[in-house]
KOLFI-616324 format. One record per residue: residue in one letter; x, y, z of N, C-alpha, C in turn. Coordinates in pm, whole numbers, padded with zeros to 5 digits, always signed. Atoms other than C-alpha are relative to their C-alpha. Layout:
aXYZXYZXYZ/...
REM end
This chain:
m-00069-00083+00061+05359-03807+21685+00111-00083-00071/k-00099+00105+00083+05586-04084+21603-00011-00043-00134/l+00090+00072+00115+05310-04228+21416+00040+00110-00125/r-00027-00094+00154+05289-03906+21196+00120+00019-00081/l-00089-00040+00009+05678-03878+21175+00026-00163-00102/r-00027+00166+00106+05698-04289+21024-00071+00057-00142/s+00130-00052+00146+05392-04182+20774+00103+00035-00048/s-00024-00043+00045+05552-03921+20655+00122-00059-00117/v-00123+00077+00091+05919-04089+20583-00012-00113-00078/r-00024+00067+00143+05773-04320+20403-00066+00024-00127/k+00049-00105+00085+05564-04117+20209+00106+00054-00130/r-00102-00019+00131+05893-03986+20082+00089-00106-00052/k-00116+00144+00109+06059-04318+19995-00075-00019-00040/k+00061+00050+00106+05774-04399+19806+00001+00110-00129/i+00007-00109+00151+05777-04049+19622+00127-00028-00089/m-00175-00021+00039+06187-04088+19598-00021-00124-00114/t+00012+00089+00077+06110-04446+19463-00075+00004-00137/i+00064+00027+00119+05854-04370+19206+00106+00109-00120/l-00085-00102+00116+06093-04047+19052+00096-00043-00042/g-00132+00099+00044+06381-04318+19041+00002-00043-00113/v+00018+00120+00114+06186-04566+18829-00036+00128-00103/i+00020-00067+00110+06052-04258+18606+00133+00019-00045/l-00160-00048+00022+06424-04131+18570+00071-00099-00097/l-00090+00152+00066+06526-04487+18487-00043-00019-00116/c+00058+00048+00104+06293-04488+18233+00029+00100-00079/v-00053-00043+00048+06367-04211+18082+00125+00011-00054/v-00114+00012-00012+06721-04274+18098-00014-00142-00129/v-00026+00117+00106+06689-04608+17889-00068+00038-00127/l+00039-00047+00130+06467-04436+17621+00094+00081-00081/c-00084-00022+00089+06717-04204+17555+00097-00074-00078/i-00116+00116+00039+06975-04501+17533-00075-00012-00107/s+00031+00036+00120+06740-04631+17304-00001+00038-00124/a+00026-00109+00149+06685-04368+17054+00166+00031-00076/s-00080-00030+00067+07030-04286+17037+00039-00089-00033/a-00005+00132+00065+07075-04677+16981+00005-00003-00115/f+00075+00055+00118+06867-04677+16719+00067+00105-00139/v-00056-00082+00113+06978-04314+16507+00135-00060-00012/n-00165+00030+00012+07366-04400+16584-00018-00137-00090/g-00047+00149+00053+07306-04809+16450-00039+00010-00148/y+00015-00014+00190+07148-04700+16120+00111+00086-00044/l-00147-00075+00091+07401-04421+16068+00128-00090+00003/d-00118+00063+00009+07715-04639+16127-00016-00124-00115/r-00009+00092+00085+07591-04866+15848+00050+00066-00122/i-00072-00070+00113+07719-04528+15613+00110-00071-00033/d-00179+00003+00021+08034-04590+15456+00054+00133+00017/r-00071-00097-00024+08204-04359+15615+00129+00018-00057/v-00194-00080+00066+08521-04132+15486+00053+00064+00111/d-00064-00018-00077+08763-04069+15732+00100+00113-00079/d-00068-00088+00096+08905-03736+15606+00169+00005+00037/n-00126-00019-00071+09212-03770+15826+00106-00152-00059/s-00073+00135+00055+09299-04141+15652+00015-00038-00150/i+00027+00026+00151+09205-04088+15275+00175+00043-00055/s-00097-00012+00035+09499-04154+15085-00006+00133-00148/v+00021-00204+00086+09615-03854+14876+00139-00031-00071/i-00090-00070+00069+09827-03802+14589+00109+00094-00026/r-00056-00118-00016+10136-03594+14618+00026+00062-00152/p-00021-00085+00112+10176-03309+14351+00121-00062-00095/e-00104+00004+00090+10510-03460+14177-00062-00137-00036/d+00083+00094+00033+10237-03795+14103-00075+00034-00095/e+00136-00006+00108+10000-03595+13918+00042-00054-00133/f+00011+00058+00095+09904-03753+13619-00100+00105-00104/f+00134-00083+00071+09681-03565+13302-00013-00113-00121/d+00035+00066+00085+09497-03686+13042+00025+00059-00152/v+00011-00086+00092+09582-03584+12673-00157-00052-00114/d+00093+00003+00120+09257-03558+12437-00005-00030-00163/v-00015+00050+00170+09328-03762+12068-00083-00060-00057/t+00094+00061+00108+09073-03950+12025-00142+00067-00027/e+00120-00071-00053+08781-03716+12115+00029+00097-00191/t-00028-00089+00112+08683-03541+11751-00092+00085+00004/d+00147-00059+00002+08311-03382+11809+00019+00159+00072/t-00037-00118-00072+08391-03054+11812-00148+00140-00022/g+00096-00021+00004+08030-02950+11760-00083+00083+00140/m+00017-00088-00115+08006-02692+12060-00164+00081+00038/s+00113-00048+00013+07657-02614+12181-00041+00114+00108/e+00054-00091-00100+07472-02357+12391-00146+00013+00078/t+00156+00018-00066+07155-02365+12615-00046+00068+00116/t-00020-00070-00183+07015-02206+12965-00084-00117+00051/d+00062+00050-00094+06901-02321+13238-00180-00003+00030/v+00162+00000-00053+06506-02363+13355-00022+00114+00069/t-00008-00162-00077+06614-02075+13594+00062+00084-00007/d-00115-00097+00027+06906-01918+13459+00006+00048-00170/s+00034-00027+00139+06862-01722+13147+00159+00047-00051/t-00122+00020+00063+07246-01719+13069+00051-00078-00056/d+00003+00114+00075+07350-01919+12803+00160-00048+00042/v-00126+00058-00076+07656-02143+12884+00066-00057-00145/t-00079+00058+00184+07914-02353+12577+00069-00120+00069/d-00073+00133-00051+07998-02689+12595+00120-00009-00031/v-00128+00005+00047+08310-02872+12602+00003-00139-00005/s+00002+00175+00056+08341-03219+12446+00089-00085+00088/t-00120+00074-00096+08591-03388+12697-00078-00094+00103/d+00055+00086-00069+08563-03724+12840+00059-00031+00183/s-00095-00004-00097+08865-03726+13121+00076+00105+00067/s-00091-00058-00024+09055-03571+13313+00133-00010+00058/v-00126+00045+00037+09310-03781+13374-00001-00128-00060/t-00018+00097+00073+09469-04116+13244-00099-00135+00094/d+00065+00130-00071+09325-04476+13324+00053-00061+00090/s-00100+00024-00106+09593-04503+13528-00057+00032+00153/s+00078-00018-00136+09334-04385+13796-00076-00082+00026/t+00107+00153-00063+09144-04695+13859+00099-00038+00103/d-00077+00054-00113+09457-04796+14063+00076+00113+00128/t-00049-00140-00049+09527-04411+14228-00036-00055+00145/e-00047-00007-00115+09399-04517+14553+00099-00095+00079/s-00093+00086-00112+09580-04827+14626+00160+00011-00043/s-00101+00022+00010+09853-04738+14492+00082+00120+00087/s-00050-00172-00066+09909-04401+14669-00022-00017+00162/t+00067+00024-00158+09794-04528+15053+00107+00053+00093/d-00129+00019-00102+10157-04521+15195+00060+00156-00052/k-00071-00121+00052+10218-04122+15006-00031+00107+00130/t+00025-00114-00068+10047-03899+15249+00086+00089+00095/t-00161-00088-00078+10285-03582+15384-00118+00057+00055/d+00021-00082-00075+10232-03325+15624-00105+00121-00112/k+00018-00091+00094+10155-03096+15308-00158-00002-00038/n+00136+00004+00015+09783-03210+15275-00072+00023+00109/t+00113+00013-00104+09660-03190+15641-00070+00150-00002/s+00101-00126+00015+09553-02829+15572-00145-00035-00062/t+00103+00005+00064+09318-02974+15301-00114-00114+00088/t+00057+00169-00027+09251-03347+15501-00126+00079+00119/d+00093-00055-00132+09095-03116+15803-00090+00118-00060/k+00048-00101+00048+08912-02896+15610-00162+00000+00000/t+00086+00046-00056+08597-03057+15607-00092-00038+00134/t+00024+00039-00122+08544-03160+15957-00022+00065+00057/d+00017-00071-00109+08333-02981+16205-00012+00138-00095/k+00021-00132+00052+08245-02727+15933-00127+00065+00068/t+00097-00076-00078+07902-02674+16048-00030+00051+00141/t-00042-00016-00141+08021-02600+16403+00078+00136+00031/d-00131-00091-00057+08311-02390+16344+00022+00066-00169/k-00010-00096+00067+08230-02228+16015+00066+00124-00026/t-00051-00116-00033+08307-01915+16076+00146+00019-00017/s-00153-00032-00012+08663-01924+16169+00088-00115-00096/t-00085-00004+00086+08758-02130+15903-00024+00038-00124/k-00031-00108+00107+08671-01896+15671+00098+00092+00004/t-00069-00141-00010+08839-01631+15817+00163-00047+00008/n-00149+00051+00054+09165-01894+15812+00058-00040-00134/n-00029+00016+00120+09160-01928+15466-00009+00100-00094/k+00024-00121+00113+09077-01617+15336+00134+00085-00008/t-00142-00035+00070+09440-01460+15344+00069-00081-00083/s-00070+00078+00078+09581-01763+15241-00038+00024-00165/n+00071-00036+00100+09313-01713+14943+00095+00095-00106/q-00041-00151+00030+09401-01353+14873+00166+00016-00050/n-00144-00023+00027+09803-01372+14911+00013-00115-00120/t-00024+00092+00096+09824-01697+14672-00064+00021-00163/s+00043-00032+00170+09605-01559+14394+00068+00147-00062/t-00043-00152+00061+09706-01329+14148-00085+00073-00171/d+00093-00051+00041+09529-01098+13915+00019-00099-00146/k+00007+00092+00154+09358-01303+13571-00035+00098-00096/t+00008-00063+00107+09340-01193+13270-00054-00108-00123/t+00060+00093+00077+09130-01488+13135-00156+00032-00060/d+00163-00026+00061+08807-01328+13026-00001+00077-00127/k-00011-00089+00138+08899-01241+12678-00098-00087-00085/t+00107+00037+00103+08584-01453+12499-00090+00072-00008/t+00098-00080-00001+08314-01321+12347-00090-00099-00063/d+00061+00098+00003+07986-01483+12290+00024-00053-00185/k-00003+00065+00108+08042-01661+11950-00058-00106-00053/t+00132+00119+00038+07695-01838+11793-00061+00029-00100/s+00094-00026+00123+07540-01908+11482-00116-00035+00029/s+00147-00049-00018+07177-01887+11431-00025-00206-00024/v+00078+00126+00052+07181-02295+11355-00035-00073+00132/k+00094+00042-00087+06912-02468+11593-00016-00155-00010/p-00026+00104+00005+06971-02838+11659-00167-00054+00083/t+00132+00110-00060+06633-03089+11727-00024+00045+00115/s+00077+00060-00141+06433-03020+12049+00136-00041+00122/p-00077+00055-00090+06741-02993+12293-00084-00008+00163/n+00066-00005-00105+06594-03078+12640+00081+00116+00115/t-00052-00051-00154+06690-02829+12979-00057-00042+00074/d+00067+00019-00080+06585-02995+13258-00169+00036-00009/g+00135+00056-00013+06301-03149+13138-00117+00157-00139/i+00086-00108+00110+06192-02782+12909+00089+00051-00104/l+00003-00043+00119+06224-02699+12562+00050+00162+00014/d-00032-00143-00017+06451-02408+12523+00024+00037-00154/p+00049-00088+00107+06379-02182+12222+00134+00035-00071/n-00104-00095+00077+06689-02011+12215+00155-00054-00025/y-00105+00091+00030+06945-02288+12204+00005+00003-00130/t-00054-00040+00119+07217-02249+11955+00140-00059-00005/v-00185+00095-00044+07573-02457+11840+00062+00161-00008/n-00118-00089-00035+07866-02253+11959+00119-00070-00100/t-00138-00013+00085+08184-02215+11704+00121+00072+00056/d-00116+00017-00095+08428-02182+11995+00061-00078-00044/e-00112+00105-00027+08753-02346+11931+00071-00034+00124/f-00108+00013-00120+08996-02479+12201+00107-00005-00015/l-00106-00117+00055+09259-02248+12109+00123-00067+00108/p-00099+00012-00120+09626-02366+12308+00041+00110+00102/l-00014-00046-00090+09696-02208+12580+00114-00042+00079/d-00141+00052-00048+10033-02182+12745-00070+00013+00186/p+00045-00016-00189+09952-02238+13179+00074+00123+00061/d-00030-00111-00088+10199-01960+13264-00067+00147-00078/d+00110-00097-00007+09965-01731+13071-00130+00021+00069/v+00145+00038-00082+09658-01822+13295+00062+00077+00092/s+00011-00023-00166+09619-01567+13623-00140-00003+00016/w+00159+00039-00031+09383-01601+13824-00056+00155+00084/d+00076-00107-00077+09151-01324+13986-00032-00025+00174/i+00005-00002-00126+09182-01215+14342-00164-00055+00076/i+00186+00017-00012+08789-01371+14518+00010+00008+00150/q+00004+00007-00136+08652-01331+14843-00115-00069+00056/d+00041+00098-00029+08527-01587+15043-00175+00029+00037/i+00145-00043-00039+08123-01591+15064-00038+00009+00149/e+00063+00005-00138+07931-01528+15384-00105-00095-00003/d+00113+00121-00016+07717-01841+15345-00010-00076+00140/d+00007+00098-00081+07708-01932+15708-00160-00030+00008/g+00134+00040-00017+07331-01909+15700-00083-00135-00067/l+00033+00139+00090+07321-02206+15445+00059-00152+00055/i-00053+00118+00005+07380-02561+15431+00021-00070-00135/n-00038+00073+00169+07604-02657+15158+00054-00171-00014/i-00006+00151-00004+07609-03060+15104+00056+00010-00175/l-00065+00028+00130+07825-03126+14773-00038-00157-00044/l+00006+00132+00015+07691-03437+14615+00097-00027-00143/v-00120+00031+00095+08004-03613+14403-00056-00138-00059/g+00030+00093+00045+07917-03855+14140+00126-00088-00054/q-00091+00021+00052+08212-04046+14034+00007-00136-00088/d+00004+00100+00074+08298-04311+13719+00076-00114+00030/r-00021+00090-00074+08346-04557+13933-00078-00148-00042/r+00008+00152+00018+08304-04969+13854+00001-00101+00132/l-00047+00092-00113+08288-05261+14104+00122-00039+00024/g-00140+00120-00059+08609-05405+14259+00098+00190-00061/e-00124-00095+00042+08807-05013+14114+00006+00113+00123/g+00029-00095-00109+08902-04741+14377-00081+00140-00049/r+00089-00125+00015+08832-04365+14401+00076+00003-00128/q+00010-00042+00130+08785-04269+14032-00002+00162-00002/r+00006-00151-00006+08742-03884+13879-00146+00023+00060/s+00122-00080-00069+08457-03678+14052-00093+00053-00186/d+00021-00043+00091+08290-03636+13688-00154+00052+00043/t+00123-00088-00022+07927-03484+13837+00048+00047+00155/m-00030-00066-00129+07965-03248+14127-00109+00099+00009/i+00108-00095-00018+07655-03090+14222-00023+00064+00161/l+00066-00055-00113+07581-02829+14506-00050+00016+00050/c+00121-00055-00056+07320-02837+14719-00016+00069+00111/s+00023-00057-00095+07229-02527+14890-00083+00037+00065/i+00150-00017-00030+06974-02489+15098-00042+00128+00130/n-00014-00127-00084+06848-02163+15321-00131-00095+00080/p+00099+00057-00043+06663-02348+15555-00113+00086+00123/k+00098-00128-00076+06476-01986+15690-00077+00021-00117/t+00132-00058+00109+06341-01925+15363-00049-00159-00047/g+00021+00100+00042+06329-02260+15230+00017-00037-00187/k-00013-00020+00153+06460-02194+14885+00165-00079+00036/v-00121+00076-00005+06762-02440+14745+00034+00029-00134/s-00062-00025+00087+07014-02405+14483+00078-00146-00025/l-00122+00076+00067+07146-02702+14265+00044+00068-00070/i-00105-00117+00066+07473-02573+14127+00114-00113-00070/s-00117+00087+00062+07638-02834+13887+00133+00094-00043/f-00156-00071+00066+08007-02738+13808+00077-00125-00029/l-00055+00047+00169+08140-02812+13481+00158-00107+00079/r-00114+00070-00043+08383-03107+13545+00177+00068-00073/d-00112-00050+00117+08626-02961+13266+00014+00179+00034/l-00076-00119-00005+08675-02629+13450+00155+00012+00048/y-00124+00041-00028+09035-02558+13483+00048+00116+00113/v+00011-00020-00158+09106-02460+13855+00135-00008+00032/q-00092+00030-00154+09364-02401+14148+00020-00128+00100/i+00016+00125-00152+09430-02709+14346+00107+00026+00059/p-00165-00003-00086+09611-02658+14679+00024-00098+00035/g-00055+00127-00002+09833-02833+14806+00155-00026-00048/g-00133+00046+00060+10134-02810+14591-00037-00033-00144/y-00003+00066+00080+09943-02920+14303+00015+00088-00130/s+00027-00054+00108+09922-02813+13922-00108+00058-00016/d+00137-00047+00058+09639-02643+13800-00023-00070-00105/n+00028+00115+00046+09421-02885+13683-00146+00005-00029/r+00177+00014+00034+09058-02996+13567-00050+00003+00158/l+00066+00012-00091+08832-02968+13847-00022-00116+00068/n-00007+00160-00045+08768-03360+13856+00102-00073+00021/a-00096+00100-00049+09098-03407+13922+00026-00005+00127/a-00046+00028-00168+09118-03274+14290-00087-00119+00072/y+00063+00098-00072+08867-03559+14376+00088-00108-00005/v-00120+00111-00004+09149-03817+14289+00119+00029+00045/f-00117-00074-00060+09418-03643+14412-00009-00002+00146/g+00006-00049-00150+09267-03548+14776-00109-00043+00073/g+00181+00044-00073+08883-03693+14802-00026+00100+00039/f+00062-00131-00062+08652-03465+14966+00087+00097+00080/p-00060-00139-00062+08913-03241+15158+00081+00035-00104/l-00096-00053+00106+09125-03146+14840-00081+00063-00100/l+00134-00077+00075+08790-03108+14648-00088+00110+00068/n+00040-00135-00100+08662-02878+14920+00094+00116-00014/a-00138-00126+00016+08967-02687+14942-00007+00073-00117/t-00020-00088+00133+08942-02626+14558-00092+00062-00029/l+00127-00091+00047+08581-02528+14521+00035+00166+00060/e+00021-00132-00102+08640-02248+14837+00129+00092-00072/k-00144-00080+00080+09034-02143+14664-00037+00094-00136/n+00056-00035+00122+08833-02072+14353-00097+00082-00008/f+00117-00040+00051+08467-01985+14383-00034+00037+00181/g+00024-00056-00092+08457-01893+14777-00096-00051+00083/i+00095+00110-00077+08216-02158+14863+00050-00065+00099/t-00058+00096-00131+08250-02322+15197-00047-00138-00016/v+00082+00059-00020+08147-02672+15191-00059-00110+00132/d+00016+00050-00106+07980-02824+15501+00016-00142+00013/g-00040+00103-00043+07967-03183+15425-00054-00092-00134/n+00014+00045+00166+07977-03442+15108-00057-00160+00006/f+00065+00104+00012+07796-03737+14991+00047-00058-00153/e-00043+00068+00146+07918-03974+14705-00085-00136-00011/v+00088+00069+00062+07745-04180+14489+00099-00088-00113/d-00077+00066+00168+07883-04463+14221-00100-00014-00101/f+00088+00047+00069+07707-04616+13949-00092-00090+00084/n+00095+00096-00038+07585-04903+14116-00084+00039+00107/a+00050-00065-00097+07442-04702+14416-00094+00144-00046/f+00108-00070+00037+07258-04443+14201-00072-00116-00102/v+00091+00102+00033+07107-04738+14026-00133-00077+00102/a+00107+00031-00082+06994-04880+14317-00098+00129+00112/i+00096-00131-00040+06853-04552+14482-00102+00026-00086/v+00150+00007+00091+06631-04529+14167-00087-00097-00020/n+00089+00161+00012+06512-04861+14166-00106+00029+00132/l+00043+00061-00105+06429-04832+14534-00141+00120+00016/l+00126-00119+00062+06197-04492+14433-00106-00036-00061/g+00040+00080+00091+06048-04701+14187-00028+00054-00107/g-00035-00048+00132+06191-04506+13923-00031+00139-00082/v+00006-00135+00039+06128-04178+13720-00081+00080-00085/d+00064-00061+00129+05910-03972+13484+00082+00084-00041/i-00100-00043+00043+06140-03823+13257-00044+00084-00124/s-00001-00081+00113+06061-03582+12959+00111-00037-00096/i-00097-00030+00075+06277-03706+12687-00035+00011-00154/t+00003-00019+00127+06338-03597+12360+00035-00090-00132/e-00070+00107+00096+06405-03753+11999+00117-00036+00012/d-00148+00052-00011+06739-03746+12031+00054-00089+00100/e-00033+00091-00062+06756-03886+12322-00047-00155+00026/l+00082+00160+00026+06524-04154+12287+00088-00094-00134/d-00068+00097+00043+06728-04254+12000+00118-00035+00050/y-00118+00045-00049+07057-04273+12179-00019-00101+00074/l+00034+00080-00088+06883-04455+12492-00010-00132-00069/q+00010+00174+00076+06779-04744+12223+00080-00052-00099/n-00116+00138+00044+07079-04803+12046+00105-00044+00064/f-00071+00050-00115+07204-04883+12360-00108-00094+00074/g+00030+00105-00071+06918-05116+12447-00144+00074+00091/y+00062-00053-00060+06721-04901+12639-00179+00061-00021/l+00117-00039+00012+06304-04803+12625-00033-00051-00144/a-00010+00069+00116+06311-05039+12352-00134-00014-00053/t+00129+00000+00073+05910-05046+12324-00022+00130-00053/a+00061-00147+00006+05866-04681+12309+00031+00053-00134/t+00038-00052+00118+05737-04517+11976+00049+00139-00026/a+00003-00180+00043+05753-04135+12014+00086+00046+00136/p-00077-00060-00142+05950-03898+12253-00105+00018+00065/g+00091-00056-00103+05755-03744+12532+00066-00050+00128/v+00015+00043-00140+05712-03861+12906+00005-00174-00001/h-00069+00136+00026+05888-04184+12957+00047-00044+00174/h-00061+00082-00162+05951-04426+13301+00125-00036-00051/l-00113+00043-00003+06302-04494+13362+00038-00076+00110/d-00010+00087-00133+06405-04761+13597+00164+00062+00044/g-00125-00075-00051+06757-04693+13757+00123-00015-00096/p-00110+00034+00070+06998-04852+13489-00062+00103-00165/t+00039-00077+00136+06784-04653+13216+00001+00206+00031/a-00045-00159-00062+06807-04312+13438+00134+00068+00017/l-00158-00045+00040+07173-04364+13464+00037+00028-00136/e-00082-00030+00080+07266-04385+13120-00070+00137-00059/y+00042-00124+00067+07016-04083+13017+00092+00131+00106/s-00089-00067-00096+07234-03914+13306+00141+00005-00045/r-00093+00016+00108+07515-03989+13098+00010+00050-00148/i+00023-00026+00135+07420-03867+12771+00058+00118+00000/r-00037-00104+00014+07634-03615+12641+00058+00012-00146/k-00094+00038+00129+07778-03691+12278-00094+00071-00096/i+00119-00037+00093+07418-03569+12121+00015+00159+00016/d-00044-00185-00042+07526-03199+12264+00096+00031+00064/s-00121-00096-00080+07725-03104+12535+00007-00061+00157/d-00009+00011-00155+07844-03157+12885-00088+00051+00098/f+00140-00085-00067+07617-02872+12994-00109-00126+00014/m+00130+00071+00017+07351-03064+12895-00032-00130+00077/r-00032+00144-00047+07473-03405+13034-00060+00032+00165/t+00034-00007-00082+07459-03200+13353-00150+00042+00036/s+00127-00050+00039+07142-03046+13262-00120-00103+00052/r+00059+00071+00019+06996-03380+13263+00021-00095+00139/q-00047+00072-00165+07126-03517+13619-00095+00088+00076/r+00068-00044-00047+06948-03248+13742-00120-00034+00021/t+00107+00092-00003+06667-03366+13626-00120-00112+00063/v-00013+00134-00017+06698-03677+13714-00067+00024+00177/m-00035-00041-00114+06741-03547+14102-00153+00094+00032/n+00136-00040-00044+06418-03302+14089-00128-00073-00013/a+00117+00091-00014+06211-03582+13968-00018-00073+00138/l+00006+00095-00107+06342-03785+14253-00064+00060+00154/f+00030-00106-00069+06262-03509+14452-00155+00025+00077/k+00141-00030+00011+05908-03467+14353-00084-00116+00067/k+00132+00176-00021+05808-03850+14412+00040-00022+00181/v-00023+00046-00182+05941-03821+14869-00054+00146+00027/q+00046-00137-00046+05839-03425+14872-00120+00029+00101/y+00140-00014-00099+05508-03486+15069+00018-00099+00102/l+00018+00119-00116+05626-03764+15288-00010+00027+00136/r+00027-00060-00156+05568-03734+15668+00143-00009+00033/t-00158-00026-00053+05883-03672+15849+00028-00144+00080/t-00014+00132-00080+05835-04033+16046+00057-00076-00138/d-00044+00109+00113+05884-04186+15658+00080+00080-00099/l-00111+00002+00069+06132-03948+15559+00128-00089+00061/f-00092+00048-00110+06337-04084+15865+00056-00148-00071/k+00023+00146+00052+06252-04438+15729+00104-00008-00158/l-00066+00010+00153+06361-04342+15362+00172+00056+00027/l-00100-00092-00060+06694-04159+15527+00075-00153+00058/n-00048+00158-00052+06745-04521+15694+00026-00106-00090/t+00005+00140+00107+06725-04729+15367+00111+00086-00105/v-00096-00056+00094+06926-04489+15138+00139+00035+00054/l-00131-00048-00080+07227-04366+15358+00132-00145-00028/p-00145+00115+00068+07416-04717+15316-00004+00009-00109/y-00044-00025+00149+07416-04678+14950+00117+00137-00017/l-00087-00125+00016+07603-04365+15006+00179+00021+00043/k-00119-00035-00099+08000-04252+15140-00043+00137+00045/t+00043-00144-00031+07999-03921+15348+00149-00002+00071/n-00068-00019-00119+08239-03767+15571-00058+00074+00093/m+00097-00107-00090+07976-03587+15781-00050-00133+00103/t+00030+00073-00154+07939-03742+16153-00119-00022-00020/n+00191+00034-00048+07560-03912+16288-00027+00130+00065/t+00064-00146-00118+07545-03558+16531-00015+00102-00154/e+00045-00077+00088+07573-03366+16185-00077-00052-00122/i+00144+00058+00064+07362-03570+15954-00159-00001+00040/v+00099-00014-00045+07117-03572+16197-00063+00164+00042/s+00008-00144+00008+07147-03189+16241-00083+00060-00104/v+00044-00047+00104+07111-03126+15917-00189-00038-00060/f+00159+00043+00052+06787-03367+15862-00115+00068+00081/s+00054-00053-00112+06633-03208+16191-00035+00149-00061/r+00068-00169+00029+06618-02833+16037-00050+00014-00163/v+00075+00011+00166+06531-02949+15639-00134-00056+00048/a+00132+00098+00025+06257-03232+15718-00148+00099+00077/p+00162-00089-00036+05968-02967+15896-00008+00086-00166/i+00002-00089+00117+06010-02738+15566+00019-00085-00168/f-00055+00094+00092+06093-03034+15334-00123-00022-00133/s+00100-00020+00143+05759-03000+15113-00045+00102-00062/s+00012-00136+00068+05756-02654+15070+00128+00046-00049/l-00138-00083+00086+06130-02603+14922-00052+00004-00089/e+00012-00031+00147+06169-02423+14618+00139-00013-00044/i-00134+00025+00065+06434-02562+14384+00025+00078-00115/k-00008-00102+00141+06607-02341+14099+00171-00098+00020/n-00062+00129+00057+06853-02545+13888+00120+00120-00097/y-00096-00070+00039+07209-02367+13788+00118-00105-00032/h-00165+00063+00066+07564-02452+13621+00094+00139-00015/v-00083-00105-00011+07861-02306+13670+00122-00047-00128/p+00001-00148+00067+08021-02153+13408-00132+00004-00070/w+00131-00051+00116+07795-01992+13137+00093+00119-00042/s-00086-00063+00095+07889-01816+12840+00049+00136+00054/g-00099-00180-00059+08121-01487+12912+00062-00019+00126/a-00036+00036-00130+08210-01634+13242+00189-00109-00035/y-00124+00043-00010+08509-01859+13101+00058-00024-00138/q-00095+00006+00090+08771-01899+12804-00036-00201-00063/s-00078+00100+00028+08774-02234+12627+00140+00001-00083/a-00153-00033+00031+09128-02328+12572+00028-00169+00023/t-00076+00157+00008+09367-02653+12537+00113+00055+00051/i-00129-00003-00118+09643-02668+12822+00037-00104+00028/r-00030+00126+00002+09868-02935+12834-00079-00141-00084/g+00115+00090+00118+09661-03141+12565-00119-00043+00097/m+00149+00046-00047+09359-03091+12804-00102+00089-00049/r+00065-00094+00052+09075-02915+12629-00086+00029+00156/v+00070-00092-00102+08914-02694+12920-00076+00109+00035/l+00105-00134-00021+08713-02384+13056+00084+00061+00093/v-00037-00063-00045+08905-02160+13196-00101+00118+00058/p+00130-00113-00088+08658-01949+13451+00076+00144+00005/s-00052-00172-00038+08667-01553+13520-00077-00043+00121/l+00077+00009-00125+08642-01652+13873-00049+00156+00070/s+00065-00089-00059+08575-01310+13980-00168+00035-00010/k+00142-00004+00046+08238-01301+13745-00035-00074+00066/i+00033+00098-00078+08195-01624+13878-00072-00025+00133/n+00004+00008-00148+08220-01563+14248-00119+00149+00037/k+00088-00077-00034+08009-01227+14207-00111-00051-00016/r+00160+00023+00072+07705-01396+14065-00020-00120+00083/l-00003+00103-00158+07751-01690+14355-00131+00060+00096/e+00053-00071-00109+07682-01453+14608-00113+00095-00026/n+00143-00125+00049+07436-01190+14406-00140-00089-00008/e+00092+00064+00064+07226-01448+14262-00044-00153+00020/i+00015+00142-00001+07269-01819+14250-00002-00067+00158/l+00044+00029-00120+07310-01917+14612-00109+00087+00091/p+00172-00097-00064+06956-01850+14814+00044+00043+00162/l-00091-00067-00107+07152-01632+15064-00163+00089+00039/k+00095-00074-00027+06819-01405+15060-00156-00108+00041/
REM end
C-alpha cells in the first residue's frame, strides 16, 4: 500500500514538473514575441501628443501671395469621382518663418491646447465617447454659413491630356473663377454633425514640406486613408491644403495646412473633426527624404506620364532618356518630383498624382503573404513619424492583413466644384468650403461606411 502511494506521489511530481516546464516555455515564447514586436515598433519616430510644441493663437502668421501670377484655374474629375473640381494655384499657408516654428515655440504650450493634444490618444478604444464630448462644442461654436455662393463657371477650353490618377479625363476644362476679396467677418459656418464612423479605421497620412534640419512645416499633403475592415473597401481622400477652415483652440480661421504648423497632429485632427465631422484614429507623417527612401525600398513605381508632365520632369533633369509620354518607371526622387507637379495644371491634379503614386505602391505589395507584409512593416516604419502606440499599430495591422490582397481602393478629393467658393482673405488665396455639402457627401458616399 505504501509502495503504491509513493509511486503515485512520484508520478504526480513528474507530471507537475513537466507542466511547469511547458508553462515556462510558453512564457518565454510570449516574452520573446512581445520583445520582437515592441523592438521594431520602438524604432519608429514616435510623436508624444502631450509634449508637442504648440504655437499660441497670438503667434499666428499668415502668407500673402504676391509672387504667384498664374491664374489659369482648372477643373477635372477623379477616377471614381464624377464631380468636377477647381484649382487654387497657391503655394503656402504661412511665411518662411515656419521653418523655425517648432524650436521657437517649445515653451509656449498652454492649457488652452490640452483639449486638442489629447484628442488623438486612444481614439481606437474610446472613439464613441470622444465624438459625444466634442459634438456639443462643435454645434455651439458653429454658426449658419452663407458661403455657398459659387456657380460652375467653366469655359470649353481643353488643355492637353490631363492625367487624373493615370486616367485621361475627356471632360477636363479650364476654370475662369477669380479669387475675389472676401472679408473674414463675412464668412459664416454651417453647423455639421459628427459622422458615425466607429466601424472604420481612419488613418491620416501627412506629407510636409520639410528639408533636412528643419522643424515642423506645413502639411502640404493630407490624405485620409479610411478602411472598412468588414467590406474591404478603402477610400483615399485628399483634403486640399488651401481649404479655409475653423481652427480650434482660439486660433483665427486659416488654411488647413496651417493647423499642422500650429499644433501638430492633435490640432490638425481636431480641425478636420470640427469642420468635416471626421474622427481620425491615428497619424503617420512622411517628409521628402522618407518618401524617396520608401519608393526606392519598393523598387520604384510605374506611372503613366502625360506629355506636359514629361516636359516638366525633363526640365528638371528627370527621365532624361524618355522620348515620348506613356508608362515610365520612376525611382524615389522622380516619384517625389512627379507628386509635387502643380504649375502645369492645378493643386487638385497634384493631389491626384500623389494618390496615383500611392495606388502604384499598393499594387506592388498587394499580394504579399502576411509574414512578408509584417517584414515590410518592420522595414518601412522607421521612416515614419506617428502618434499611434505599439498596441494600436499591431491592432490595425492584424485587422487589415487578412484582407489586404482583396482591398478595393477608391480615390476622392475635398472639396469639389460647387462645394466651395474661391476667395482672397487676408491676402491668402483660399477655398471657402460648404461644410454641410461636404459633410453630407462624406457620410453618404465618400467614406466606405457601407
